[in-house]
C-alpha angles and dihedrals in degrees: 000000000000122000109244090217104049102007092235112155114230141159109263093197087075092055139304096256116103109240092211106048101011095237109161111217128203123220088233091059096056133046123243090241089061096042113037093183094127115088099215144021089250091056090049091051090049091054091052098048101039114104116246 
């Protein structure tokens, strides 16, 4: 995925903080199609229906 702040491409499965600029992203701010950090469809659904 690309960081929306600095456009650096990084692997979200290692965490949602950009290693270049330090921007911490929230699952609610990005779509699953842009992130791909969740292992399964069930995990993606859980992220969408959990209260914040």
